[in-house]
Structures are given as structure tokens and as C-alpha cells.
C-alpha positions in Angstrom: 31.1 -8.2 5.4 28.2 -9.4 8.0 27.5 -5.5 8.6 27.8 -4.3 5.2 25.6 -6.9 4.5 22.5 -5.4 7.1 23.8 -1.8 6.1 23.1 -2.4 2.6 19.9 -4.0 3.0 18.5 -1.4 4.9 19.8 1.2 2.6 18.3 -0.7 -0.3 15.2 -1.0 1.8 15.0 2.8 2.0 15.5 3.4 -1.7 12.7 1.7 -2.5 9.5 3.5 -2.0 12.2 6.6 -2.5 12.5 5.6 -6.1 9.2 4.7 -6.8 8.2 8.2 -5.9 10.8 9.7 -8.4 11.1 7.4 -11.5 9.8 4.5 -12.6 13.0 2.3 -12.4 14.8 1.2 -9.9 12.4 -0.3 -7.3 11.4 -3.5 -9.0 15.2 -4.5 -9.2 16.1 -3.2 -5.9 13.1 -5.5 -4.5 15.1 -8.6 -6.2 18.0 -7.3 -4.7 17.0 -7.2 -1.4 15.7 -10.7 -1.6 18.8 -11.8 -2.2 20.3 -9.8 0.3 18.0 -10.9 2.9 18.1 -15.2 2.2 22.5 -14.8 2.3 22.1 -13.1 5.4 19.7 -16.3 7.2 22.1 -18.4 5.1 25.4 -16.3 7.0 26.5 -18.7 10.1 25.9 -16.5 13.8 28.5 -16.2 16.5 25.5 -16.2 19.2 22.3 -18.5 19.8 19.8 -17.8 17.3 16.1 -16.5 18.2 14.9 -17.5 14.6 12.8 -21.4 15.9 11.2 -18.9 18.5 10.6 -16.5 16.0 9.2 -18.4 13.7 6.7 -20.1 16.2 4.8 -16.6 17.1 4.7 -15.7 13.0 3.9 -19.7 12.5 -0.2 -18.8 11.5 1.1 -15.8 9.5 3.8 -17.5 7.7 0.4 -20.2 6.4 -1.5 -17.5 5.2 1.3 -15.4 3.7 2.4 -18.9 1.6 -2.1 -19.5 0.7 -1.9 -16.3 -1.7 0.2 -17.3 -4.6 -0.8 -21.1 -4.0 -4.6 -20.2 -4.6 -2.9 -18.6 -8.0 -1.4 -21.7 -9.3 -4.5 -23.6 -8.4 -7.0 -21.8 -10.3 -4.4 -21.1 -13.3 -3.9 -25.5 -13.3 -7.4 -25.7 -13.2 -8.4 -22.8 -16.2 -4.8 -23.7 -18.6 -4.3 -20.0 -17.6 -0.6 -20.1 -16.8 0.7 -16.2 -16.4 4.2 -16.5 -15.2 3.6 -12.3 -13.9 0.7 -13.5 -11.7 2.7 -16.2 -9.6 5.8 -13.4 -9.9 3.2 -10.8 -7.8 1.3 -13.4 -5.4 5.6 -14.7 -4.7 6.5 -10.7 -3.7 3.3 -9.9 -1.5 3.7 -13.7 0.1 6.6 -15.7 0.8 8.8 -13.1 0.0 7.4 -10.8 3.1 8.4 -13.7 4.9 12.1 -14.6 3.8 12.2 -10.6 4.1 11.1 -10.3 8.1 13.2 -12.7 9.7 16.4 -11.5 8.1 15.0 -8.2 9.1 14.8 -9.6 12.4 18.5 -10.0 12.7 19.6 -6.7 12.0 19.6 -4.5 15.2 16.7 -2.1 15.4 18.5 1.3 15.6 20.1 0.6 13.3 17.2 -0.8 10.9 14.5 1.9 11.7 16.5 4.7 9.0 14.6 2.7 6.9 11.6 4.7 7.7 13.4 7.5 6.3 13.2 6.0 2.6 9.3 6.9 3.4 9.8 10.7 4.7 11.9 11.5 1.3 9.4 9.6 -1.0 7.1 12.4 0.4 9.2 15.1 0.0 10.0 13.8 -3.4 6.9 13.2 -4.4 5.3 16.9 -2.9 8.0 18.6 -4.9 7.1 16.9 -8.1 3.4 17.5 -7.7 4.4 21.6 -6.9 6.8 21.8 -9.8 3.6 20.1 -11.9 1.4 22.6 -10.2 3.5 25.5 -11.2 5.1 24.8 -14.7 1.9 22.7 -16.8 -2.2 24.0 -16.7 -4.8 21.5 -15.6 -4.3 18.5 -13.6 -0.4 17.2 -12.3 -0.1 14.0 -14.0 3.1 12.2 -13.4 3.8 10.1 -16.2 5.0 7.2 -14.1 2.3 6.7 -11.9 -1.4 8.5 -12.7 -2.5 11.2 -10.6 -5.0 9.0 -8.3 -2.4 6.7 -7.2 0.5 8.8 -7.2 -1.4 10.9 -4.8 -2.7 8.3 -2.7 0.7 7.2 -2.1 1.7 11.0 -1.7 -0.6 10.8 1.6 -0.2 7.5 2.9 3.9 8.7 2.9 2.6 12.2 4.4 0.9 10.4 7.2 3.9 8.1 7.7 6.2 11.1 8.4 3.6 12.2 11.0 4.0 8.8 13.0 7.3 9.0 12.8 7.5 11.8 15.2 7.5 9.0 17.9 11.0 7.3 16.1 14.1 9.7 16.7 16.6 9.9 14.0 19.0 12.0 16.0 20.5 14.2 18.3 18.6 17.3 17.4 14.8 16.1 18.4 13.8 19.9 17.8 14.5 20.3 14.7 13.4 16.9 13.7 10.2 17.1 14.6 10.0 20.5 12.5 11.2 19.1 9.5 8.4 15.7 9.7 5.5 18.3 10.5 6.2 20.4 7.3 7.0 16.8 4.8 3.5 15.8 6.4 2.2 19.6 5.8 3.9 19.7 2.3 2.6 15.8 1.5 -1.2 17.0 2.5 -0.4 20.7 -0.2 0.6 17.9 -2.6 -2.8 15.7 -2.6 -4.8 18.7 -3.1 -2.9 20.1 -5.8 -3.9 16.7 -7.1 -7.1 17.4 -7.5 -8.3 13.8 -6.3 -11.3 13.0 -5.0 -11.0 9.4 -3.6 -7.9 9.9 -2.1 -9.4 11.6 1.2 -11.6 8.7 1.7 -8.5 7.0 3.9 -8.3 10.2 5.9 -10.3 9.4 8.5 -8.5 5.9 8.7 -4.9 7.8 8.9 -6.6 10.1 11.3 -7.8 7.3 13.4 -4.5 5.5 13.7 -2.9 8.3 14.7 -4.9 9.5 17.4 -4.2 6.2 19.1 -0.6 5.9 18.7 -0.5 9.3 20.0 -3.2 8.9 22.7 -3.4 5.3 23.4 -5.6 5.6 26.0 -8.3 7.2 24.3 -11.9 6.8 25.2 -13.9 5.2 21.7 -16.5 8.3 22.4 -12.9 11.2 22.3 -11.4 9.0 19.7 -14.4 9.3 16.9 -15.3 12.8 17.9 -11.1 13.8 16.9 -11.5 12.0 14.0 -14.7 13.6 12.7 -13.2 16.5 14.1 -10.0 16.6 11.8 -12.0 14.9 8.7 -14.1 17.7 8.8 -11.1 20.3 8.6 -8.9 18.4 6.0 -12.5 18.5 4.2 -12.8 22.5 4.4 -9.2 22.4 3.2 -9.8 20.2 0.1 -12.9 22.3 -0.9 -10.9 25.4 -0.6 -9.0 24.5 -4.5 -11.0 25.5 -7.1 -9.8 23.1 -8.9 -11.1 20.0 -6.6 -14.3 21.7 -6.0 -14.9 22.0 -10.0 -13.9 17.4 -10.0 -16.6 16.8 -7.0 -19.6 19.2 -8.7 -18.2 16.8 -12.3 -18.5 13.5 -10.5 -22.2 14.3 -9.1 -23.0 15.3 -12.6 -21.2 12.4 -14.4 -22.9 9.7 -11.3 -26.6 11.2 -12.9 -25.6 10.5 -16.2 -24.4 7.0 -15.8 -27.6 5.9 -13.5 -30.1 7.6 -15.4 -29.0 7.9 -19.1 -26.2 6.2 -20.5 -24.6 3.1 -18.7 -22.0 3.7 -21.2 -20.5 7.0 -21.2 -17.1 7.4 -21.3 -16.4 10.1 -18.4 -14.2 8.5 -15.7 -17.3 7.6 -12.9 -18.9 5.8 -15.8 -15.5 3.7 -17.0 -15.3 2.2 -13.8 -18.7 1.3 -13.6 -18.6 -0.5 -16.9 -15.0 -2.0 -15.6 -16.8 -3.2 -12.9 -20.0 -4.5 -14.1 -17.3 -6.8 -16.7 -15.3 -7.6 -13.4 -18.2 -8.8 -12.2 -19.3 -10.5 -15.5 -16.4 -12.6 -15.5 -16.7 -13.7 -12.1 -19.8 -15.0 -12.4 -18.4 -17.3 -15.0 -16.9 -19.2 -12.2 -17.0 -17.6 -9.1 -14.5 -20.0 -6.9 -11.8 -19.7 -9.3 -12.4 -17.3 -11.4 -10.8 -16.9 -15.2 -7.4 -18.4 -14.2 -5.1 -15.5 -15.5 -5.1 -11.8 -14.9 -4.6 -11.0 -18.7 -8.1 -12.4 -19.8 -9.8 -9.3 -18.3 -8.8 -7.2 -21.0 -9.2 -9.9 -23.5 -12.5 -10.4 -23.0 -13.2 -6.8 -23.2 -14.0 -6.8 -27.0 -17.0 -9.9 -26.3 -18.1 -8.1 -23.8 -18.7 -4.4 -25.6 -20.9 -6.8 -28.1 -23.2 -7.6 -25.3 -23.4 -3.9 -23.8 -21.6 -3.8 -21.2 -19.0 -1.7 -22.1 -18.0 1.0 -24.3 -16.2 0.8 -27.7 -13.7 3.2 -25.3 -13.2 1.3 -23.0 -12.2 -1.7 -24.9 -9.7 0.3 -27.4 -8.2 2.3 -24.1 -8.5 0.0 -20.3 -7.4 -3.3 -19.4 -7.5 -3.3 -16.1 -10.8 -3.1 -13.3 -9.6 0.2 -11.6 -10.8 -1.9 -8.6 -8.0 -4.5 -6.7 -10.7 -6.7 -5.1 -12.7 -7.1 -8.9 -9.3 -7.8 -10.2 -9.0 -10.6 -8.1 -12.5 -11.4 -8.5 -12.6 -11.6 -12.0 -9.2 -13.3 -12.4 -9.4 -16.0 -9.5 -12.7 -16.0 -8.4 -13.8 -16.2 -4.5 -10.0 -18.5 -3.5 -8.4 -15.0 -5.6 -10.6 -12.4 -3.3 -9.9 -14.2 -0.1 -6.3 -14.5 -0.9 -6.3 -10.2 -1.3 -8.0 -10.1 1.8 -5.5 -12.1 3.7 -2.7 -9.9 2.1 -5.0 -7.0 3.3 -5.9 -7.8 7.1 -3.2 -10.6 8.2 -0.1 -8.1 9.0 -2.9 -5.6 9.6 -4.0 -8.0 12.7 -0.5 -7.9 13.5 -0.3 -4.3 13.6 -3.1 -3.5 15.6 -2.4 -5.5 18.3 1.5 -4.3 17.9 -0.9 -0.7 17.9 -2.5 -1.3 21.1 0.2 -2.8 23.6 2.5 -1.3 26.0 5.0 -1.1 23.7 7.9 1.2 23.1 6.8 4.3 20.9 8.8 3.8 17.9 7.6 0.0 18.2 3.3 1.2 18.1 5.3 4.0 15.7 6.4 1.5 13.5 2.7 -0.9 13.7 1.3 2.0 12.9 2.8 2.9 9.8 2.4 -0.9 8.8 -1.3 -0.6 10.1 -2.0 2.6 7.5 -0.1 0.4 4.9 -2.5 -2.2 4.7 -5.5 0.3 5.8 -5.2 2.3 3.1 -4.0 -0.3 0.4 -7.4 -1.5 0.7 -9.8 1.9 1.0 -7.5 3.1 -2.4 -7.6 -0.1 -4.0 -11.8 0.5 -4.2 -11.3 3.5 -7.2 -7.9 2.2 -8.0 -5.8 -0.6 -9.3 -3.1 0.0 -6.7 -1.2 -4.2 -7.6 -1.6 -2.5 -11.2 2.6 -2.9 -11.1 5.5 -4.8 -9.5 7.1 -1.9 -8.0 4.3 -1.0 -5.8 3.8 -4.9 -5.4 7.6 -5.1 -4.2 7.0 -1.7 -2.0 4.4 -3.4 -0.5 5.5 -6.2 0.7 8.7 -4.7 1.4 7.7 -1.8 4.0 5.1 -5.1 5.7 8.2 -7.1 6.5 10.1 -3.7 7.6 6.9 -2.6 9.7 6.4 -5.9 10.8 10.1 -6.4 12.2 10.4 -2.7 13.8 7.4 -3.3 15.7 8.1 -6.8 16.9 9.2 -6.7 20.6 12.8 -6.7 21.6 14.5 -7.0 24.6 16.9 -4.6 25.7 20.0 -6.4 23.5 17.7 -5.4 19.7 17.7 -8.6 20.0 13.6 -10.1 19.2 12.1 -10.6 22.7 11.3 -14.2 23.9 7.7 -13.2 24.4 6.0 -11.4 21.4 
């Protein structure tokens, strides 16, 4: 029963990114199931001495940091009388649930736990196939329906890069065929992103390139790292610009920026809508910089009043209820405390991943650290132009993957249990 519980938890973790890319259902429910199984696993009696106490000591600062976002949300809601159970749940999924799952995963054999990574590869395959099918059967820009095109392309590029990093993680006794399959998945993901005609997704490519270079060439010099990163970015840019649809959207963005900045600052164009949403968020933040409005729903509720003040257009008021920017949403809703909490969600795990990526660990552990670092930093970049933490399923997936990659990159002893030294 104990072994079955571990295997089921690994299967659930693998299914979460796959379901997120395949449909709009199941991912959030599976995250609840994963937490329940993690709690059951932690409560299960162990026949061998548990290293949990020592492990917890090594993660003491991380545990405290990951609990702070939930505390800031509760504090702001209490002070501003803006109780919202959904916002508290979001903070729980991004904080305490990560800690719970992490310590449960550290009890699972590393060889078994690695198979959860296959879920990200499967998500890349599903995403690329979905975009390709839409591109062949519909006219114009492919729209998945479950995610908007930007969010879908963001996740597709992320999972494609994880497939590339997984070259350092063996899953079978056929390494050659496995490497070819992983490279094909990466290539299909990049092609899929190009077919979405998404502009902002490519802003994260230099980060993905740098992480990959450090993973596969750990002794690379900084100058060569920058040069190689620029070369790969230039090649990716040339590939993206080979698409006429992408070129048209770049030119359109230039026109929209010029119009919004010089002619009509409330134009209902893609770029200017984002400018208006940001302006509205900044206005709300200024009302109470420390605590914000105390509720994420109050942003949408404030738009009619901001329309009367000439800050946003009628179209924006009627069709948008969020900022299209994670940091601005945190600032408008929960002020400086909320912004600090979001930075913790990004960088508390990112610092751990970066340190492990640079350590002389086994390649599978370093590859897991690379995937975790790519996840954290890409969400920073993606969150500048899209509300990546809009839905519970994406929030859950982010938290689950953080815990997974922390467990897989954790230094372990030869027996597969957490090592005595980190």
C-alpha cells in the first residue's frame, strides 16, 4: 500500500501539466489529490530512521518564506475588509502546499520520482499537436479555448525547453532513441510557438538558452556564455521572423505603440489595452501602497469608476477584469506586501535551483534544478505581459512543479534518500 501510494502520487504529478495543456479540466482537482496523498505519505510510519528533521533544518528559511505570501494576503484582507477565499486558496497553493508536497516527495525513491518529468514532455507533445491542428484547420491565429494564445505559447515553450534539459535525465535503456525523441519534442514545441504568432513569449528565450548552456557546459566562461546566448537568441529570432504572421504582429505592435503614446492613450488595441490596464492598476496601488485594495476582485469592480475618470476606455471596462501582469495585479490587490509575496514565490525557489545548478551534483539532479530555474524565471518574464497566475490550475501546476524539481535536485545519498549534507 505504501509503495502504491508513492507510485500514484508520481502519476498524479505527471498528469497535472499534461491535463493543463490538453483540457481545462482535471488539473486543479489532481492538485488537491496530490496534497491529500502527500499528507498521507507524511503520516505513514517509516521502518527506517527518517531524515525529515535534518532535511527540514536545511529548508528552514525556505519554509518560512513560502508561508509569508499567505500571511500577507490574510493580513491585507483583514485590514481592508476584503475577504476572498479564492485569493487565500491561491496563496496556499503557491506557498504551504509546496512545502507539504516537497517533504512527501523526498520520501520517494529518486529513480521512481524522475518519471513525473515525463508529464512535462507529454504536455509539450499535446501542446504542439494542438497548435498544429488548429493552424491546419482554422484560419488566422490558433486559439486553444482553454488558455489564450499567449499563455498557451508561454507554457509550450517552457515545456519544450524542459524536454531539452531532460536529455540529462535517462528514462529508458535506449538512450539514443530517447535523445532523438526529446529533441523532436523540443523542435515541435518551438514550431508550435511560432505558429501561435505570439510576440512576448520569445522574451524568455535568452533565459532558457543561458540555463541550457550552464547545464550542459558547467565550466563555460561568462564571456562565452553571453556570446553563445546571444547567438542562440539571434537564431531563434530569425526563425520566428520567418513566419509572415509573426512579422505582421510585430509591425502591428509598433503601430499600436505609436498610436497609444502619441494619438490616443485609450485606443482599444492589443498594446494600448495593456497600457490602460497597467495605468488602472497603478492608480489603485497609489490609493494604498502598503496593503492595496485587499481583494483581487476589486480591480475589476473599480474599472467603471476609472472609466469615468478617463483612465480606461469603455471597451476595457466591459471586457477585462485583470491587469495582464502578475506583479501589477499583486500590487493593486495587496500593495507592497503583495508584490513582496510574489517576488518570494518567484525567487525563493529560484535561488535554491541556481545554487544546485552550479554545484557538482549528478547530471539528473542538475537537470532538475535547470527545469526548476527555468520555471521560476520564465514566469517572471511571462508575467510582465500576461496574468500567468490567473487560473487555479496554472497556480497549482507551478506549485507542484516547484516541489517536484526541488525534490529531484535535492542532494541524495547513494541509497536515494536525502543526503546528510546539502
